[in-house]
C-alpha positions in Angstrom: 71.2 43.9 183.8 70.8 40.2 182.6 68.7 39.7 179.2 65.4 37.4 180.3 65.3 34.9 178.1 61.9 33.7 178.5 62.6 29.9 178.5 59.4 28.0 179.2 60.2 23.9 179.5 57.5 21.9 178.1 56.5 19.5 180.4 55.6 16.1 178.0 53.0 13.2 178.4 55.3 10.5 178.8 57.5 10.9 181.6 60.6 9.1 183.7 58.1 6.6 185.6 56.3 5.7 182.4 59.6 5.1 181.0 61.0 2.8 184.1 57.6 0.7 183.8 58.1 0.2 179.7 61.9 -0.5 180.5 61.6 -2.7 184.0 63.6 -0.9 186.3 64.3 2.5 187.7 66.8 4.8 186.4 69.7 6.7 188.4 73.3 7.7 188.5 76.4 5.6 189.6 78.7 8.4 190.1 82.2 7.1 190.3 84.8 9.4 192.0 88.5 8.6 192.4 92.0 9.6 191.7 93.4 8.9 188.0 94.1 5.1 187.9 92.5 4.2 190.6 89.9 2.0 189.0 86.7 3.9 188.1 86.4 3.4 184.3 87.4 -0.8 185.0 84.9 -0.9 187.4 82.0 1.0 185.6 82.7 -1.3 182.4 82.6 -4.6 184.1 79.7 -3.2 186.0 77.6 -2.4 182.8 78.2 -5.6 181.3 77.1 -7.5 184.4 74.1 -5.2 184.5 73.7 -5.4 180.5 73.6 -9.5 181.0 70.2 -8.9 183.0 68.6 -6.8 180.5 69.0 -3.5 182.6 69.5 -0.2 180.1 72.6 1.2 180.6 75.3 4.2 179.3 78.8 5.0 180.5 79.9 8.7 180.6 83.8 8.7 180.9 86.3 11.5 181.7 88.2 10.8 178.6 85.7 10.2 176.2 83.6 13.5 177.1 86.8 15.5 176.8 86.9 14.5 173.2 83.5 16.0 172.5 80.7 17.3 174.7 83.7 19.2 176.8 86.4 19.4 174.4 86.5 23.3 175.0 87.4 22.8 178.5 90.8 22.9 180.5 91.5 21.4 183.7 91.7 24.7 185.7 89.3 24.5 188.5 86.4 26.5 187.3 86.8 24.5 184.0 86.7 21.2 186.1 83.4 22.5 187.9 81.8 23.2 184.5 82.9 19.8 183.3 81.0 18.2 185.8 78.0 20.3 185.9 77.9 19.2 182.1 78.1 16.1 183.1 75.5 16.2 185.8 73.2 17.9 183.0 73.7 15.2 181.1 73.4 12.4 183.7 70.1 13.8 184.6 68.7 13.3 181.0 69.7 9.8 180.6 67.9 9.3 184.2 64.5 11.0 182.4 65.2 8.4 179.7 64.9 5.4 181.6 68.5 4.3 181.7 71.2 3.7 184.5 73.8 6.1 184.1 77.6 5.3 185.3 79.6 8.1 185.4 83.4 8.0 185.9 85.1 10.9 186.4 88.0 12.1 189.2 85.4 14.9 190.1 87.7 16.1 192.9 85.3 18.6 194.5 82.9 17.9 197.2 80.7 21.1 196.2 80.6 19.6 192.8 79.8 15.7 193.4 76.7 17.4 195.6 75.6 19.9 193.2 75.1 16.4 190.8 73.2 15.0 193.6 70.8 18.0 194.1 70.4 18.0 190.4 69.2 14.6 189.6 67.6 14.4 193.4 69.3 12.2 196.2 67.2 9.0 195.5 68.7 8.6 192.0 72.4 9.5 192.9 74.9 6.6 194.1 78.4 8.0 194.8 81.0 5.4 194.6 84.6 6.4 195.7 86.9 4.4 194.6 89.7 4.6 197.0 93.2 3.9 195.9 96.1 5.3 197.5 98.1 7.6 195.4 101.3 5.6 195.5 99.3 2.8 194.0 97.7 5.2 191.2 101.0 6.6 190.2 103.0 3.1 190.3 100.1 1.8 187.8 100.1 5.3 185.8 98.4 3.6 182.8 97.9 6.6 180.9 101.7 8.3 181.6 100.1 11.3 183.4 101.6 10.7 186.5 105.0 11.0 185.2 104.1 14.2 183.1 102.8 15.6 186.0 105.8 15.2 188.1 107.8 16.7 185.0 105.7 19.7 185.1 104.5 18.8 181.9 100.8 18.9 183.1 99.5 21.3 185.4 96.3 21.3 188.1 96.6 17.2 188.1 94.7 15.7 190.8 96.4 14.5 193.3 100.2 15.9 192.5 99.4 19.8 192.3 95.5 19.9 192.6 93.5 18.8 195.5 91.3 15.7 196.0 88.8 16.1 198.3 87.9 12.6 199.3 84.0 11.7 199.8 83.1 11.6 203.7 80.2 9.2 203.4 80.1 7.5 200.1 77.1 5.4 199.6 79.7 2.9 198.1 83.5 2.6 199.0 85.8 0.4 197.3 89.0 0.1 198.1 90.4 -1.3 194.8 93.7 -2.0 195.7 92.8 -4.6 198.2 90.0 -6.3 196.4 89.8 -8.0 192.9 87.6 -6.4 190.0 85.2 -9.1 190.6 84.7 -8.6 194.0 84.4 -4.8 193.5 81.4 -5.7 190.7 79.9 -7.9 193.4 79.9 -5.6 196.2 78.2 -2.5 193.6 76.1 -5.1 192.4 74.8 -5.7 196.3 74.3 -2.0 196.7 72.4 -1.0 193.6 70.2 -4.0 193.3 67.5 -3.0 195.6 67.7 0.6 193.5 66.9 -1.4 190.4 63.5 -2.1 191.3 63.3 -4.5 188.8 59.6 -5.4 187.4 58.0 -3.5 190.4 
């Protein structure tokens, strides 16, 4: 029998609406998904710079960075990938509650995991961005040398090579990163998210 933990969350006096009013904008997560090398982190970084210039409070959660700390105990098995995204979803929720616009850049290959994050933070606070880039382009870039290692059998469970990627069917934003410039991608993203910021409302 599972032990009852008797956990009762405390409801604090200051909530997300108060923090949004204080900071002058709404908070939500912009969830970048796509193959390794598709340009997720590059787009997130460029977008953050533009938002920062406009006084928007932001924070980037990036796959490799998170795996050096919070999730360094996880490997790349299917179960571990799901746990990786679950934890990031919980962290994103905390940042949203703090009034911050979160830019989460993760391969996040499974549709069910991405949907779980959406349900966790709320559909109105979740923007799914599919950084759509053909595998052959990502592999040609191979900026981290990971595809070569996966092809050589040095990396198992590598998305696109020996592990699946479930493409979003109806993302909020789709960026074909092999066909447009980073600047064009950021412009598209800004147009999509600007109404959600509700600046100084």
